[in-house]
C-alpha positions in Angstrom: 17.7 3.5 -0.9 16.3 0.1 -0.2 18.1 -3.1 -1.0 16.3 -6.0 -2.6 15.9 -7.8 0.7 14.2 -4.8 2.3 11.9 -4.4 -0.8 11.0 -8.1 -0.7 10.3 -8.0 3.0 8.1 -5.0 2.6 6.2 -6.4 -0.3 5.6 -9.7 1.5 3.4 -7.7 3.9 0.9 -7.2 1.0 -1.4 -10.1 0.7 -4.2 -11.3 -1.6 -7.0 -13.6 -0.6 -10.2 -13.9 -2.5 -12.0 -14.4 0.8 -10.7 -11.2 2.3 -12.1 -7.9 0.9 -12.9 -9.8 -2.4 -9.2 -10.2 -3.2 -8.1 -6.6 -2.8 -4.5 -6.2 -1.7 -4.5 -6.1 2.1 -1.9 -5.8 4.8 -0.7 -9.1 6.3 -4.1 -10.8 5.6 -6.0 -8.4 7.8 -9.1 -6.6 6.7 -7.1 -3.5 6.1 -6.9 -2.6 2.4 -3.8 -1.0 0.9 -6.1 1.5 -0.9 -7.5 2.6 2.5 -4.1 3.4 3.8 -3.2 5.3 0.6 -6.5 7.2 0.8 -5.8 8.2 4.5 -2.3 9.4 3.6 -3.7 11.3 0.6 -6.3 13.0 2.8 -3.5 14.3 5.1 -3.4 11.6 7.8 0.1 11.1 9.2 1.6 7.6 9.6 1.5 8.2 13.3 -2.2 9.0 13.2 -2.9 5.9 11.1 -0.9 3.7 13.5 -2.8 5.2 16.5 -6.2 4.5 14.8 -5.2 1.0 13.7 -2.9 -0.4 16.5 -2.6 -3.7 14.7 -0.5 -2.0 12.0 3.2 -1.5 12.1 5.2 1.3 10.5 6.5 -1.1 7.9 2.9 -1.8 6.8 2.5 1.8 5.7 5.8 1.8 3.9 4.8 -1.5 2.2 1.5 0.1 1.0 3.5 3.0 -0.5 6.0 0.7 -2.1 3.2 -1.4 -3.6 1.6 1.7 -5.0 4.9 2.9 -6.4 5.5 -0.4 -8.1 2.0 -0.2 -9.8 2.5 3.3 -11.0 6.1 2.8 -12.1 5.0 0.0 -14.3 2.2 2.0 -16.0 2.4 2.7 -19.7 2.2 6.4 -20.4 0.0 7.6 -23.3 0.1 11.1 -24.6 -3.3 12.7 -24.3 -4.7 14.9 -27.0 -6.1 18.3 -26.0 -9.8 18.5 -26.4 
């Protein structure tokens, strides 16, 4: 389990700048979007493969992307869907 300092440190890696990728969340101000990292993981890439393909990334950057996505999903309001 992560403590608050670890969580804060990881989330500080996620940056927003209207001049970089039109303000999408990125990793440490680089032109590497959080959603791209999540997509690579969803398609089966391992963190090691991502780090090899993007050597400017650090393992903590991938963890930060996952934590950011978790925070977004955890805060979603759930609506019951009616069957069609």
